[in-house]
Backbone as JSON, one array per atom type, in Angstrom:
{
  "sequence": "MRHSKGGKKLGRTFSHRKAMFRNMARSLLTYGQIKTTETKAMELRKVADNLVTLGLRNDLHARRLAYKVLENHQLVQKLFDEIAPRFSGVNGGFTRVYKLGLPRVGDCAPMAVIELTRREEAVQAAPKTEAAPKVEEAPKTEAATKAKAAPKAKAAKGEAAPKAKAAPKAKAAKAEETPEE",
  "N": [[-87.91, 54.73, -78.16], [-85.5, 54.54, -75.42], [-85.63, 51.68, -74.13], [-84.4, 50.17, -71.01], [-81.87, 50.45, -71.77], [-79.21, 51.27, -70.45], [-76.36, 53.68, -69.59], [-73.71, 55.6, -70.74], [-73.82, 57.1, -74.26], [-71.38, 58.34, -74.89], [-70.76, 58.93, -77.62], [-70.11, 57.36, -79.61], [-69.89, 54.45, -81.48], [-71.32, 51.22, -81.01], [-69.87, 48.95, -81.26], [-67.42, 50.6, -81.03], [-67.4, 51.81, -78.3], [-67.28, 49.35, -76.92], [-64.96, 47.97, -77.41], [-63.27, 50.45, -76.43], [-63.82, 50.08, -73.54], [-63.26, 47.57, -72.95], [-60.21, 47.73, -73.64], [-59.49, 49.84, -71.24], [-60.46, 48.57, -69.06], [-58.56, 46.74, -69.03], [-56.22, 47.58, -68.56], [-56.76, 48.93, -66.05], [-56.84, 47.24, -64.79], [-54.12, 45.94, -64.64], [-52.38, 48.01, -64.34], [-53.39, 48.96, -61.52], [-54.58, 51.64, -61.17], [-55.83, 54.18, -63.36], [-56.3, 57.12, -65.55], [-58.58, 59.53, -66.63], [-61.42, 60.41, -68.36], [-63.9, 61.88, -66.18], [-66.64, 61.04, -67.17], [-66.16, 58.87, -68.59], [-64.65, 57.08, -66.69], [-66.9, 56.69, -64.83], [-68.56, 54.85, -66.48], [-66.78, 52.9, -66.95], [-66.3, 51.82, -64.48], [-68.89, 50.27, -64.25], [-68.05, 47.97, -65.35], [-65.51, 47.16, -64.88], [-66.25, 46.37, -61.73], [-67.97, 44.35, -62.47], [-66.26, 42.5, -63.51], [-64.34, 42.03, -61.45], [-66.44, 40.65, -59.49], [-67.1, 38.32, -60.76], [-64.34, 37.46, -60.45], [-64.61, 36.94, -57.9], [-66.34, 34.83, -57.86], [-64.96, 32.51, -59.04], [-65.15, 29.96, -60.61], [-64.82, 27.95, -63.36], [-66.97, 28.76, -65.66], [-66.93, 31.43, -64.81], [-64.21, 32.19, -65.51], [-64.27, 32.06, -68.18], [-66.39, 33.85, -68.9], [-64.64, 35.7, -68.0], [-62.67, 36.11, -69.66], [-64.01, 36.52, -72.11], [-64.09, 39.27, -71.94], [-62.0, 40.4, -71.41], [-59.68, 39.29, -72.76], [-56.86, 38.0, -72.65], [-55.17, 35.7, -71.28], [-53.22, 35.55, -69.29], [-53.64, 37.71, -67.97], [-56.72, 37.36, -67.11], [-55.81, 35.18, -65.6], [-54.14, 36.64, -63.42], [-56.67, 38.22, -62.22], [-58.16, 36.29, -61.0], [-56.48, 35.07, -59.05], [-54.79, 37.14, -58.16], [-56.09, 39.45, -57.77], [-59.03, 39.5, -57.07], [-58.77, 37.84, -54.57], [-58.33, 39.58, -53.05], [-60.18, 41.23, -52.43], [-62.46, 39.34, -51.17], [-64.83, 38.24, -49.11], [-66.0, 41.01, -49.81], [-69.18, 42.9, -50.66], [-69.23, 44.75, -52.58], [-67.94, 47.6, -54.12], [-65.52, 48.06, -55.4], [-64.11, 49.52, -56.81], [-62.98, 53.01, -57.3], [-63.51, 56.37, -58.0], [-61.8, 59.08, -58.21], [-62.12, 62.85, -58.76], [-60.23, 64.87, -60.17], [-58.9, 68.23, -59.99], [-57.88, 69.71, -62.27], [-58.69, 70.29, -65.36], [-58.8, 68.66, -68.31], [-56.35, 69.74, -70.82], [-56.8, 70.35, -73.47], [-58.93, 70.02, -74.44], [-60.47, 71.01, -72.37], [-61.7, 68.9, -70.85], [-63.56, 67.43, -67.95], [-61.45, 65.53, -65.69], [-60.59, 62.51, -63.86], [-59.8, 60.24, -61.91], [-59.71, 56.66, -61.68], [-59.27, 53.58, -59.51], [-58.55, 50.64, -58.03], [-59.85, 49.73, -54.99], [-58.72, 48.17, -52.99], [-55.45, 47.83, -52.56], [-51.95, 46.24, -53.24], [-51.83, 43.92, -50.9], [-49.48, 42.79, -50.25], [-47.12, 44.29, -50.82], [-47.54, 46.08, -48.55], [-47.5, 44.44, -46.23], [-44.89, 43.73, -46.57], [-42.04, 42.05, -44.7], [-39.98, 44.07, -42.61], [-36.43, 44.87, -43.28], [-33.92, 44.88, -41.36], [-31.85, 47.58, -40.21], [-29.09, 48.33, -42.28], [-25.81, 47.99, -40.79], [-24.11, 51.16, -39.93], [-21.44, 52.16, -41.37], [-18.18, 53.27, -40.29], [-17.22, 56.28, -40.23], [-13.81, 57.26, -41.78], [-10.97, 58.57, -39.56], [-10.43, 62.18, -39.51], [-8.06, 63.75, -40.68], [-5.43, 66.07, -39.98], [-4.22, 67.6, -42.22], [-6.36, 66.97, -44.31], [-8.5, 68.29, -43.33], [-7.17, 71.0, -43.31], [-6.82, 71.63, -46.29], [-9.36, 71.89, -47.03], [-10.15, 73.86, -45.89], [-9.03, 75.72, -47.0], [-9.16, 77.63, -49.51], [-11.24, 79.08, -48.35], [-9.72, 80.72, -46.65], [-8.03, 82.11, -48.04], [-9.44, 83.76, -49.27], [-10.53, 85.39, -47.14], [-8.33, 86.68, -46.47], [-8.16, 88.46, -48.48], [-6.75, 87.88, -50.54], [-6.94, 86.69, -54.16], [-9.35, 84.91, -55.1], [-10.27, 82.25, -57.05], [-11.77, 82.77, -60.3], [-15.28, 82.52, -61.01], [-17.04, 81.95, -64.03], [-18.34, 84.21, -65.98], [-21.98, 85.09, -66.25], [-23.97, 84.8, -69.33], [-25.99, 86.81, -69.14], [-24.81, 89.0, -67.35], [-22.67, 89.64, -68.62], [-23.53, 91.28, -70.76], [-25.28, 92.9, -69.13], [-23.49, 94.44, -68.11], [-22.2, 96.07, -70.81], [-24.28, 97.11, -71.46], [-24.21, 99.14, -69.31], [-21.61, 100.5, -69.68], [-21.29, 103.93, -71.15], [-22.13, 105.04, -74.36], [-19.95, 106.42, -76.97]],
  "CA": [[-87.35, 55.15, -76.65], [-84.2, 53.87, -75.01], [-85.78, 51.42, -72.62], [-83.36, 49.37, -70.85], [-80.53, 50.53, -72.53], [-78.32, 52.02, -69.5], [-74.85, 53.55, -69.85], [-73.78, 56.68, -71.73], [-73.09, 56.51, -75.55], [-70.02, 58.79, -75.18], [-70.55, 59.81, -79.0], [-69.43, 56.38, -80.11], [-70.74, 53.19, -81.69], [-71.52, 50.24, -79.61], [-68.54, 48.44, -81.21], [-66.27, 51.14, -80.15], [-67.69, 51.6, -76.89], [-67.11, 48.18, -76.21], [-63.38, 48.0, -77.3], [-62.74, 51.01, -75.6], [-63.94, 49.68, -72.17], [-62.45, 46.52, -72.86], [-58.76, 48.51, -73.2], [-59.31, 50.6, -70.35], [-60.38, 47.3, -68.03], [-57.11, 45.35, -68.99], [-54.84, 48.88, -68.27], [-57.18, 49.28, -64.81], [-56.22, 45.3, -63.78], [-52.69, 45.68, -65.13], [-51.86, 49.11, -63.04], [-54.24, 49.46, -60.64], [-55.6, 52.61, -61.84], [-55.68, 55.01, -64.77], [-56.83, 58.72, -65.18], [-59.59, 58.94, -68.2], [-62.4, 61.63, -68.0], [-64.98, 61.61, -65.74], [-67.79, 60.01, -67.86], [-65.65, 57.27, -68.92], [-64.33, 56.33, -65.38], [-68.06, 56.15, -64.14], [-69.0, 53.87, -66.97], [-65.69, 51.77, -66.67], [-66.58, 51.16, -63.01], [-69.5, 48.95, -63.88], [-67.56, 46.89, -66.39], [-64.23, 46.56, -63.53], [-66.91, 46.15, -60.77], [-68.47, 43.41, -63.05], [-64.94, 41.44, -63.68], [-64.01, 41.24, -60.02], [-67.64, 39.93, -58.8], [-66.54, 37.03, -61.95], [-63.24, 36.69, -59.99], [-64.72, 36.34, -56.53], [-67.0, 33.25, -58.27], [-63.93, 31.77, -59.03], [-65.28, 29.09, -61.38], [-65.03, 27.85, -64.88], [-67.81, 29.22, -66.07], [-66.85, 32.98, -64.55], [-63.07, 32.53, -65.91], [-64.81, 31.86, -69.48], [-66.81, 35.53, -69.03], [-63.66, 37.29, -68.09], [-61.78, 36.03, -70.42], [-64.73, 36.76, -73.18], [-64.14, 40.76, -71.77], [-60.38, 40.75, -71.13], [-58.98, 38.47, -74.1], [-55.9, 37.86, -72.33], [-55.02, 34.3, -70.26], [-52.54, 35.86, -68.26], [-54.82, 38.91, -67.08], [-57.77, 36.6, -66.42], [-55.01, 34.61, -64.35], [-53.94, 37.94, -62.47], [-57.3, 38.53, -62.2], [-58.8, 35.38, -60.22], [-55.24, 34.5, -58.59], [-54.17, 38.1, -57.12], [-56.8, 40.62, -57.61], [-60.06, 39.23, -56.47], [-58.77, 37.14, -53.39], [-57.98, 40.92, -51.72], [-61.82, 41.52, -52.34], [-62.7, 37.95, -50.54], [-65.87, 39.26, -48.09], [-66.64, 42.4, -49.83], [-69.82, 42.85, -51.26], [-69.29, 46.05, -53.94], [-67.1, 48.93, -53.9], [-64.32, 47.3, -55.66], [-63.46, 50.55, -57.49], [-62.91, 53.89, -56.71], [-63.22, 57.41, -58.86], [-61.8, 60.51, -57.51], [-62.25, 63.54, -59.59], [-59.15, 65.79, -60.48], [-59.01, 69.35, -60.06], [-57.52, 70.56, -63.08], [-59.34, 69.74, -66.72], [-57.68, 68.44, -69.31], [-55.92, 70.95, -71.38], [-57.06, 70.14, -74.97], [-60.93, 70.37, -74.61], [-60.88, 71.28, -70.57], [-63.04, 68.01, -70.11], [-63.13, 67.16, -66.59], [-60.86, 64.6, -65.39], [-60.56, 61.57, -62.69], [-58.63, 58.96, -61.8], [-60.28, 55.04, -61.43], [-58.25, 52.69, -59.12], [-59.13, 49.47, -57.19], [-59.64, 50.26, -54.05], [-57.42, 47.82, -52.07], [-54.35, 47.64, -53.47], [-51.68, 45.05, -52.93], [-51.21, 43.97, -49.57], [-47.88, 42.27, -50.25], [-46.16, 45.42, -50.54], [-47.58, 46.74, -47.13], [-47.16, 43.5, -45.2], [-43.71, 42.84, -46.39], [-41.3, 42.28, -43.62], [-39.23, 44.95, -43.03], [-35.4, 44.25, -43.16], [-32.85, 45.19, -40.12], [-31.2, 48.28, -41.11], [-27.45, 47.67, -42.38], [-24.72, 48.97, -39.86], [-23.5, 52.26, -40.64], [-19.71, 52.19, -41.73], [-17.58, 54.29, -39.49], [-16.16, 57.29, -41.44], [-12.22, 57.53, -41.26], [-10.72, 59.86, -38.79], [-10.18, 62.98, -40.0], [-6.45, 64.15, -40.66], [-5.27, 67.46, -40.03], [-3.77, 67.72, -43.72], [-7.5, 67.08, -44.88], [-9.08, 69.77, -42.57], [-6.57, 72.08, -43.75], [-7.03, 71.38, -47.86], [-10.94, 72.07, -47.37], [-10.02, 75.84, -45.41], [-7.63, 76.83, -47.8], [-9.85, 78.83, -50.09], [-11.53, 80.03, -47.42], [-8.76, 81.17, -45.68], [-7.34, 83.0, -48.95], [-10.38, 84.7, -49.65], [-10.77, 85.99, -46.09], [-7.13, 87.42, -46.08], [-7.82, 89.33, -49.73], [-6.24, 86.83, -51.68], [-7.85, 86.29, -55.01], [-10.11, 83.58, -55.36], [-10.45, 81.61, -58.37], [-12.7, 83.31, -60.72], [-16.2, 81.73, -62.06], [-17.18, 82.03, -65.65], [-19.8, 85.04, -65.96], [-23.07, 84.4, -67.08], [-24.21, 85.84, -70.43], [-26.62, 88.02, -68.95], [-23.96, 89.91, -66.72], [-22.05, 90.92, -69.5], [-25.03, 92.29, -71.45], [-25.59, 94.43, -68.27], [-22.2, 95.37, -67.99], [-22.38, 96.6, -71.8], [-25.65, 98.42, -71.06], [-23.76, 100.13, -68.39], [-20.98, 101.66, -70.38], [-21.63, 104.94, -72.02], [-21.78, 104.92, -75.89], [-19.4, 107.69, -77.25]],
  "C": [[-86.54, 54.2, -76.39], [-84.79, 53.27, -73.87], [-85.29, 50.45, -72.57], [-82.45, 49.12, -71.39], [-79.66, 51.74, -71.95], [-77.37, 52.75, -70.22], [-75.25, 54.83, -70.95], [-73.27, 56.2, -73.26], [-71.59, 57.02, -75.44], [-69.75, 59.04, -76.86], [-69.77, 58.6, -79.85], [-70.22, 55.23, -80.6], [-70.47, 52.1, -81.09], [-70.0, 49.33, -79.71], [-67.3, 49.25, -80.62], [-66.31, 51.51, -78.72], [-66.96, 50.22, -76.07], [-65.59, 47.81, -76.26], [-62.78, 48.88, -76.58], [-62.75, 50.91, -73.85], [-63.5, 48.24, -72.21], [-60.71, 46.75, -72.75], [-58.7, 49.12, -71.82], [-59.46, 49.67, -68.81], [-59.11, 46.83, -68.16], [-56.24, 46.78, -68.56], [-55.48, 48.95, -66.6], [-56.7, 48.25, -63.97], [-54.96, 45.29, -63.85], [-51.85, 46.61, -64.15], [-52.43, 49.84, -62.03], [-55.35, 50.72, -60.43], [-54.95, 53.68, -62.71], [-56.56, 56.42, -64.68], [-57.13, 59.09, -66.92], [-60.74, 60.38, -67.41], [-63.51, 60.98, -67.05], [-66.02, 60.84, -65.98], [-67.47, 58.6, -67.81], [-65.54, 56.73, -67.67], [-65.66, 56.05, -64.77], [-68.69, 55.17, -64.79], [-68.11, 52.26, -66.77], [-66.46, 50.99, -65.1], [-67.69, 50.0, -62.96], [-69.02, 48.05, -64.81], [-66.17, 46.33, -65.36], [-65.11, 45.74, -62.45], [-67.33, 44.66, -61.15], [-67.3, 41.97, -62.91], [-64.69, 41.42, -62.34], [-65.05, 40.53, -59.52], [-67.37, 38.49, -59.69], [-65.3, 36.35, -61.18], [-63.34, 36.05, -58.56], [-65.44, 34.81, -56.68], [-66.08, 32.15, -58.28], [-64.56, 29.87, -59.43], [-65.31, 29.11, -63.03], [-65.73, 28.74, -65.86], [-67.34, 31.09, -65.91], [-65.53, 33.1, -65.25], [-63.28, 32.7, -67.34], [-65.43, 33.37, -69.81], [-65.88, 36.44, -68.88], [-63.11, 37.23, -69.39], [-62.5, 36.71, -71.86], [-64.23, 38.87, -73.04], [-62.52, 41.03, -71.87], [-59.37, 40.34, -72.59], [-57.45, 38.28, -74.0], [-55.72, 36.82, -70.99], [-54.26, 35.3, -69.31], [-53.12, 37.01, -67.14], [-55.75, 38.2, -66.34], [-57.0, 35.99, -65.1], [-55.07, 35.7, -63.14], [-55.44, 38.13, -61.58], [-58.08, 37.44, -61.02], [-57.62, 35.32, -59.15], [-55.01, 35.74, -57.51], [-55.62, 39.24, -56.7], [-58.17, 40.22, -56.84], [-60.08, 38.45, -55.17], [-58.62, 38.46, -52.51], [-59.45, 41.39, -51.44], [-62.54, 40.46, -51.66], [-63.69, 38.93, -49.47], [-66.36, 40.42, -48.01], [-67.68, 42.16, -50.73], [-70.16, 43.65, -52.41], [-68.25, 46.96, -53.41], [-65.92, 48.72, -54.45], [-63.42, 48.65, -56.65], [-63.99, 52.1, -56.99], [-62.44, 54.78, -57.91], [-62.94, 58.82, -57.95], [-61.63, 61.26, -58.72], [-61.22, 64.49, -59.37], [-59.55, 67.56, -60.61], [-59.1, 70.03, -61.58], [-58.51, 69.55, -64.43], [-58.35, 69.19, -67.44], [-56.98, 69.47, -70.49], [-56.24, 71.16, -73.08], [-58.23, 70.65, -74.99], [-61.4, 70.76, -73.5], [-62.19, 70.48, -70.41], [-62.82, 67.46, -69.14], [-62.67, 65.79, -66.3], [-61.01, 63.51, -64.35], [-59.6, 60.51, -62.69], [-59.59, 57.52, -61.15], [-59.04, 54.41, -60.85], [-59.14, 51.71, -58.3], [-58.88, 49.99, -55.84], [-59.19, 49.3, -52.8], [-56.2, 47.4, -53.16], [-53.32, 46.38, -52.61], [-51.11, 44.99, -51.68], [-50.0, 43.4, -49.34], [-46.97, 43.24, -49.94], [-46.31, 45.85, -49.29], [-47.16, 45.72, -46.32], [-45.71, 43.05, -45.88], [-42.97, 43.02, -45.15], [-40.07, 42.92, -43.6], [-37.64, 44.42, -42.47], [-34.52, 44.93, -42.31], [-32.27, 46.35, -41.16], [-29.54, 48.03, -41.16], [-26.77, 48.6, -41.24], [-24.16, 50.0, -40.83], [-21.82, 51.94, -40.79], [-18.85, 53.29, -41.16], [-16.71, 54.81, -40.7], [-14.74, 57.3, -40.79], [-11.89, 58.54, -40.59], [-9.99, 60.72, -39.79], [-8.54, 63.48, -39.86], [-6.56, 65.62, -40.43], [-5.12, 68.29, -41.48], [-5.2, 68.25, -44.58], [-8.29, 68.37, -44.8], [-8.6, 71.19, -43.65], [-6.62, 72.51, -45.09], [-8.47, 71.98, -48.28], [-10.94, 73.72, -46.89], [-9.3, 76.37, -45.82], [-8.35, 78.03, -48.33], [-10.43, 80.0, -49.39], [-10.89, 80.96, -46.48], [-8.01, 82.19, -46.56], [-8.57, 83.88, -48.98], [-10.75, 85.92, -48.27], [-9.49, 87.02, -45.84], [-6.99, 88.35, -47.32], [-7.45, 88.52, -50.98], [-6.84, 87.07, -52.98], [-7.7, 84.93, -55.21], [-10.13, 83.27, -56.67], [-11.54, 82.04, -58.84], [-13.69, 82.44, -61.7], [-16.41, 82.33, -63.42], [-18.41, 83.02, -65.25], [-20.38, 84.68, -66.59], [-23.34, 85.57, -68.13], [-24.93, 87.47, -69.99], [-25.64, 88.93, -68.11], [-22.88, 90.46, -67.71], [-22.56, 91.53, -70.3], [-25.21, 93.08, -70.66], [-24.46, 94.83, -68.25], [-22.23, 96.14, -69.6], [-23.34, 97.61, -71.87], [-25.2, 99.48, -70.43], [-22.91, 101.28, -69.1], [-21.56, 102.68, -71.29], [-21.44, 104.8, -73.62], [-21.31, 106.57, -76.02], [-19.42, 108.07, -78.61]]
}
């Protein structure tokens, strides 16, 4: 019996599942969102929420536990210094799973996007810079306007306009129209 053995097996051994969720957690914390199958996203949510909870504790033991999963000092530092402070005062719901409408092309597996619920606030709160002053356009001369209007005027008078290259399809169509003898 599988008492106290929650979670999906996903057709993998324990060590394979553990490595896969470590890699996915690293990618999620690095990029903020990743695209995967629905089942993997639901299982990854447990790992990612646990990591953010460790980040909110912000003590040495929590850092060591996070390093045990992430195995990257820079990523642990990012988790504790940048990601976890965004969620201060929040009790849960650190990740969100969006189910995508189209399945994966190869095996028709249902796909989803998992992302952190709070994005970087620094990007949104960045002070807006003043718009650059517009550069005044040079006054138009009569010669410049006449040069632009010259090809249009010639075409209106019936003079020969420069010929554009004919498309290969047009040549083939003309060849078909001519009767063969």
